[in-house]
N, C-alpha and C positions, 0 to 999 in steps of 0.2 A: 146716599148720594155718592159715596166714595166708589162704589162698584161701577156705576155707569161711566164716571170719569175715567176710571182705569181701563174700561173696555174701549172707550173712544181713543185713549192713548195708544192701546195696542193696535187698533185699526189704522190709526194714522201711521204707525210704524210699518204696517203691512203695505199700505199704499205707497209709502216712501221708498220701499225696497223695489217697487216696479221701476221707478225712474232710475234708481241706482243700477239695476240690472241692464236697463236699456242703454245706458251710457258706458257701461263697463266694457262691452265687447270691443269698441274701437280702441280704447287705451290698452287693453290686454293684448289684442291681436295686431298691434301696430307693426311688430317685426314681421309677421306673416304677410302683411300688406306690402311692406317694402320689398320683401323677397319676391312676391308675386309680380309686382310691377317690374322689377329687374328682369325676371324670367321672361315675361311677355315682351319686353323691349328686345331682349336677346333673340327670341324666336322671330320677331319681326325683322330684325337685321339679317338673320339666316335666310328667311324666305325671300327677302329682297335680293340678297346675293345669289340665291338660286335662280331667280328670274333673270338676273344680269348675265350669269355665267352659262345658263342653259343646262345645268346638270340634271341628272335623273331625279325626279321628285321622290321616288320610293325611299331611298336611303335617308334623305333629309327628313321625310315625314316620320320615319321611325325614330330618329334621334330627337327631333323636336317634340313629337308626341309623347315620348317617354319622359322628357323633362317637364313638360306642362302637366302630364298626368301625375308625376311625382309631387309637384307642388300642390296640385288639386287634392291629393290624398292628405298631405300635411294640413291643408286648410280645413278639410272635412273633420279631421281629428281634433284640431284646435277649436273649431266652432261647436262640434257636437258632443265632445266629451262631457260637457255639463249635463246633457240629457241622461247619461248613465249614472254619473256620480253626484250630480247636483242635489237631488232630493235627499240622498243618504247623507252627504256632507252637511247640507242645510239642517238636517235633523240631529246632527251631532253623533251619528251612529258609526261613521267610518272616518278614519284619518285620511287626508288627501294623498300622502305619499304611498302607503300600501294600496290604497284604492286605485290609484293611477296604474300601478304595476299590474294588479290583478285584472282590471278592466282591459288593459292593453293586451294581455295574453288572451283574454276572451275575445277581443276584437279579431285577432289573428286567427284563432280557432274558428270563429263564425264565418270569416271570409273564406278560409280554406275549405271548410266542410259544407257550408250552405250558401256560398255566394254565387254558385254557378247559374242558378235559375234567373236571377236578376241580370247577371252578366250577359247571358244569351238573349234576354229580352231587349236589352239596350243595343246589343250588337246586331240583332236580326229582326227585332220586333217593332222598330220604329221606322227604319228605312231598309228596303231590300237592296243591300249593297251589291248583290250579283247583277242587278240591272245596270250599275254604273260601269262595270268592266275596268280592266287594267288597274291603275292606281287611283281610280276615282273614289273607291271606298276609303282609301287612306286619306285622301284630301278631305273628304266629307268629315271623317272622324277627327282629323287634326283641327279642322275649322271649328268643329263643335267643342273640342277641348279648349281652344283658345277663347271662343265666345263665352263659354261657361266660366272659365277662370277669370276672364276680364270682368264679367258682370259681378261675380262674387267678390272680387277685389274692390270694385267701385261701391257695391251695395254695402259691404261690411264697413268700408270707410265712411259711408253715409249713415251708418247705424240702422240699416234696414235688416230685419230678420228673414233673409231669403233662404230658400231651400236649394241645396246642391242637387237633389234628385230632380226637382222641377227645372232647374237651370240646364242640366245636361240633356234632359228629354227635349226641352224647347230648342236647344242649340242643334241637336241632331236632326230634329224635324226641319228646322229652317235651312240647315246646310243641305239636307237631302232634297228639299223642294228647289233650292237654287241650282243644284247639280243636275237633277233628272226630272223635275216636275212631279205632279201629283201621282203619276203611275208608279212611282217608286215607294210611295208611302203606305204604311200598314195602318189604315185608319181604325180598324177594329182594335188593334193593340193599343193605339193611342187613346181611344175611348175607354178601354178597360183601365188604363193607368189613371186617366182623369177621374173616373168614378171612384177608384181606390183613394185618390187624394181627398175626395169629399167624404167618403164613408169612414175611413180609418180614424180620423180624429173624433168623429161622433161615436164610433165604437169604443174608443179609448175613454171618452168622457163617461159613457154609460157604465163600462166595466169598472173604472176607477171609482166612480160615485157609488156603485153597488157594493164594492169591497169596503169603502169607508163606512157606508151605512151599516153593513154587517158588523164591522169591528167596533163601531161606536155604540150601536144599540145593543148588540149581544154581549160585548165584552167591557168596553170602557164605562158604560153607564149601567152595567148590571149591578144589582144590590150586592152580590158576592162576586167581585171581579176575579178573584183567584179561581173559584170554581168555573166561572164562565171561560176564563183563559184556558184552563185544562180541557174544557169541553170543545171549544171551537178552534183554537189555534193549531193544535197538532194535526187534525185532518186537513186544514187549509194549507199549512206548510207542506204536508206530505203530498197533497195533490199537486202543488206547484213544482216540487222537486221531481215527482214521478213523471209528470207530463214532459218536463224538460229532458230528463234522462231518456225517456222513450223516443222523443224527437231526435236527440243526438244519436241514439242507437240506429236509427234509420239512415244516418249520414256517414257513420264511420266506415271507411273502406274495408276494414277487417271484418265488419259485421254485415252492414248493408241489409239489415233485417226489415222485412215488411212490417207495417204498423201493428198488425195483430200479434206478431211474435215480439216486437219491440216493447209491447206493453208488459212483458214478463220482467225484464230488468227495470222498467219503469216502476212496476208495482213493488219490487224488492227495494229499490231506492226510496220510494215514497214511504213505505212502512218504516224503514230505518230513520228517515227524516222525521216522521211523526213521533217515533219513540224518543229521538234526541230532543225534539221540541218539547215533548211532555216532561222530560227530565229537566230541560232548561226552565220551564215554567215552575216546576217544583222547587228548583234551587232559588229562583227569584222570590218565590213565596216565602221560603224559609228566611231569607235575608230581610224581606220586608216586614216580617213579624205579623202583627195584627192589622197593619195598615194596608192600603191598596197597593198592589205591586206596580212599580213604574213600567209603563209601556215601552219606554226607551230601552230598558234592559231586556224585556221580553222579546222585542222585535229587532234587536240589534243584529243577530245572526241571520234571520230571514231577510232583512233588508240588505245585508251584504250579498246573499245569494241572489236576490232580485237584481242588484246592481250588476253582478256577473252575467245574469241572463240578458240584461239590457245591453251589455257590451257585446255579447255573442250575437244578439239580434241586430245590433247596429252594424257589426262587421259583415253579417250575412246580407243586409240590405244595401249598405252604402259602398261596399267594395266594388260592386258592379258599376258604380258611377265612374270609377277609375279603370277597372279591368275591361268593361264592355268596349269602349272606343279603342283601347290599346289592343284588344284581341283582333279587331278588324285591321288595325294598322300593321300588326305583325303577321297577319294572314290575308294578304290582298287577293290571293287566288285560292278558291276552295270549291269543293263539290259537296253539296248537301250541308249538313250542320257543321258549324265551326268547331274545331277541337277545343277542349277546355283544359289547358294545363293547370294542375293544382298549384304549381309554383307561381304562376301569374296571380292567382287569387291570394295566395299567402303573401306575396310581395305587396299587393294592393292593401291587404289588411295591415301589414307591417308599416306602411307609410301612414295610414290612418292612425295607428297606435302611436307612432313616433310623433305625429302632430299633437296628439292629446298629451303625451308625456312632456314634450318640449314646451308647448305653449298654453296648455289648458289649465295649469294649476290655479292661477289667480282667477280665471273665469269661473271655474268650478266653485271656488270659495264665495264669489259674489252671487252667482246665479242660483246657488242652492236655496236661497230664500227670496228670490227675485220677484216672483209673481204672486204667490200666496204664502202666508206664514206657515211653515211646515213643522209638524212634529213627527215622530217615527211612524205613527199609524198612517198619516196622510202621505208621507214619503214612500212608504211601502206600497200603498195602493197605486200611486202614480207610476212608480218604477215597474211594478209587476204588470199593470195594465198595458203600459207602453211596450214592454218587452214582448208580451204575448201577441199584441196586434202586429208589431213589426215583424216578428218571426212568421206569423201566419201569412202576411203579405209577401215576405221574401220567399217563402216556400212555394208561392204561386207565381213567382217571377215578377212581382209588382214593385217597382222602385218608389216606395213612398218615403216621405220626409219624416225622419225620426223626430225632428224638432216639431213638425206639424202634429204628429201623434202625441208627443209628450205634452205639448201645450193643451191639446184637447183633454188629456187626462188631468192636467192641473185645473182647468176650468170646471171639469166635472166634479172634482173633489171640492172646489170652492163653492159651487152651487149647492151641493149636498150639505156642506158645512153650514151655509146660510139657512137652508131649509130646516135643519135640525136645531139650529140656534133659535130660529123663530118659534119652533114648536116648544122649545124649552122655556121661552120667555112669554108664552101665550097669556099668562096671568097678569103680566105687568101692564101698566098704563101705556097707551099708544104714545110713541115719540113724535115730535114734530117732523114735518116732511124733510127739513134740512138734516136732522139727525138720522133719520132712516136712510137717507142717501149716504151719509158718512159710514153707516154700518155695513155697507156693501164690502165684502171682504175681497172682492176682485173688481178691479176697475174695468167696466164694460168697454170703455173707449179703447182699451188695449187690444180688444178683438179687432176693432176697425183697422188699427195700425198694422197688425200682423196680416190680416186678410188682404189689405191693399197691397202689401209688399209681395205676398204670394201671387196675387192676381196679375200683377204686371210682370212677374218673372218670366213666364212662358213666352208671351209675345215679344218681350225685349230680347231675350236670348235667341228666339227664333230669328229675329231681324239681324242680330249680331252674327249668328251662325251663317245666315244666308250671305251677308256682306263679306264675311271672312272667306267663305267658300268661293264666291265669285272672284275675290281678289287673288286667291291662290290659283284658281283655274286660269286666270289671266296671266299670272306670273309664270306658271309652268307651261302655258300654251296647250293644255289638254282640252 
């Protein structure tokens, strides 16, 4: 009887962490909200003064756009840093201070090297700004930044888990419709992004769940865990490192290798990582003696690398939310494709990194165990799956929500965990219905809350973007 009571106690702790994580964001990010409210008020005053004095809108749009985009970058970093570090910190594998510094550097690298595709998609793939003419594109993108920033400020204050990517896409679409009507819209690009929003969390759930099943069945539950760890973990870690190195090799300006050639440095890095992992497992086995080697020690270094991958992927995917609109604001007149200064991408990544370092410490500590109770194996599966899916989407120019994808990975891990637990307890007597309900390691109602917040984001930000654009067009007389 002792064991079931202990299990129920653990489950109650798991479910209690969900509520704690939901309420933490407002208290932790309160300084960001106050800063955002002040910035939006200042921009509103500037625009009102513009309308009264009749000054040229272009210069004011550049200044106001840069200010709002800067705050938006800080907000993204403060909100989303938990996606990179949360699982690792929750598992006890990484300290918050060094983790924040390492992930911040990865954010900047990801933005500078791989953020161009998403930036171009947001700058040109939602609204055809060439149809607007003159400073119309600047007005549309400034209105979109204001609408997205305003909604994120309000939603975060109301404790709603909204997506920055969804917000900026909806705001650009609404502002473009208000300025030029449906003929300026790229409906194919919008549909592709919407499909990515649906498919990426499902893909993360499948990948994270499959990784957990592999680690648990083949390693954690193996009769000889040490032998199983030596057999399965080195090739898994080697493949993770090798694929990431090959991907980065295609992006480095000094190399710019096509993928077939990039596989060579990827293979070298993967083999080196596999050998190091094999040595790591051997060292842990020696220290563990005849007992089972602790997964926390074995997976500490791979989990750290997965967190860096996640930071790189987040910078690649979310820097475009800041850089895309700013690119149009800085380049109102262009022929063909917009130029892509790497400095703009690096600055966008730096703002996101600064937001994480300045405001994300306490949120990482809380959200690390907020949705499901994490150990190193589950944390590794979630972080790795999220990083891979976000990087694939970013390479295709699809601005997906890293929060959206990470939550999909968390739920995939939770469902597989339940399935494996039920399989292991098959010989026990059936529990009462009430107790079976308590055994659910993830609260299904949490899905409803998150889905509802995501579902309303696009129409609300589209409405706000349209209203902001109409107001600025009226003020400037365009």
